[in-house]
C-alpha positions in Angstrom: -12.7 21.7 30.3 -12.0 19.2 27.6 -8.6 19.0 25.9 -9.7 16.7 23.2 -7.9 17.1 19.8 -11.2 18.0 18.2 -11.4 21.1 20.4 -8.1 22.4 19.1 -8.2 25.3 16.7 -8.0 24.1 13.1 -8.9 20.5 14.1 -11.6 20.4 11.5 -9.1 21.2 8.8 -6.7 18.3 9.5 -5.8 16.1 6.6 -7.7 12.8 6.5 -4.5 10.9 6.0 -2.8 12.1 9.2 -0.9 9.2 10.7 0.2 8.5 14.3 3.9 7.9 14.9 4.8 5.0 17.2 8.1 4.1 18.7 8.5 0.3 18.5 11.3 -1.7 20.1 12.0 -5.0 18.4 14.4 -7.9 18.8 17.0 -7.5 16.0 16.2 -10.9 14.6 12.5 -10.0 14.4 13.3 -6.7 12.7 15.6 -8.5 10.2 12.8 -11.0 9.4 10.4 -8.1 8.9 12.8 -6.4 6.6 13.2 -9.5 4.5 9.4 -10.0 4.4 8.7 -6.4 3.5 11.4 -6.6 0.7 9.8 -9.7 -0.7 6.5 -7.9 -1.0 8.0 -4.6 -2.1 6.8 -2.7 1.0 8.5 -0.6 3.5 8.9 -2.1 7.0 6.4 0.4 8.3 3.8 -0.6 5.6 4.5 -4.3 6.4 3.9 -3.8 10.1 0.6 -1.9 9.4 -0.6 -4.6 7.0 0.1 -7.3 9.6 -1.6 -5.3 12.4 -4.7 -4.7 10.2 -4.9 -8.4 9.3 -4.6 -9.4 13.0 -7.3 -6.8 14.0 -9.6 -8.0 11.3 -9.1 -11.7 12.2 -9.9 -10.9 15.8 -13.0 -9.0 14.8 -11.5 -5.8 16.2 -10.8 -3.7 13.1 -12.9 -0.5 13.4 -15.4 0.1 10.6 -14.1 3.6 10.0 -10.7 2.3 9.0 -10.1 3.0 5.4 -8.0 0.8 3.1 -4.3 1.1 3.0 -3.2 3.7 0.5 -1.8 2.2 -2.7 1.7 3.3 -3.2 4.4 2.7 -5.8 4.0 1.8 -9.4 0.6 0.9 -10.8 -0.1 -2.8 -11.5 0.1 -4.1 -15.1 -3.7 -4.5 -15.3 -4.4 -0.9 -14.3 -3.0 0.5 -17.6 -5.1 0.3 -20.7 -3.3 -1.5 -23.5 -4.7 1.2 -25.9 -3.2 4.2 -24.2 0.2 3.8 -25.8 2.2 3.6 -22.5 5.1 1.3 -22.8 4.7 0.6 -26.5 7.8 0.3 -28.7 7.5 1.4 -32.3 7.6 -1.6 -34.6 6.9 -4.1 -31.8 3.5 -4.9 -33.3 5.3 -6.1 -36.4 7.1 -8.8 -34.5 4.1 -10.1 -32.5 2.2 -13.0 -34.0 -1.6 -12.6 -34.3 -3.5 -14.7 -31.8 -4.6 -17.9 -33.4 -2.2 -17.5 -36.4 0.1 -20.3 -37.3 3.8 -19.4 -36.9 
């Protein structure tokens, strides 16, 4: 009899984003370097490790096709907000801005 996870009751209803937890033992200096790198790129250490593993798997031609992209987390990038939606506008700010091509 198979004990595969897909045979378990409710297996078809699992969230697509379910993640596997992994215990990882690292040299303290390696962990400190990962923390600095993750901080520089505004990622968690976990996200930094996953990004590094995905890049390594891809470079070695071993990244499975069914692997989806990393979920985007955090604040949206500047280019993702339309300038016409009013987000982040300050009243009167348009009065101080020079028109493009106008002589100041």
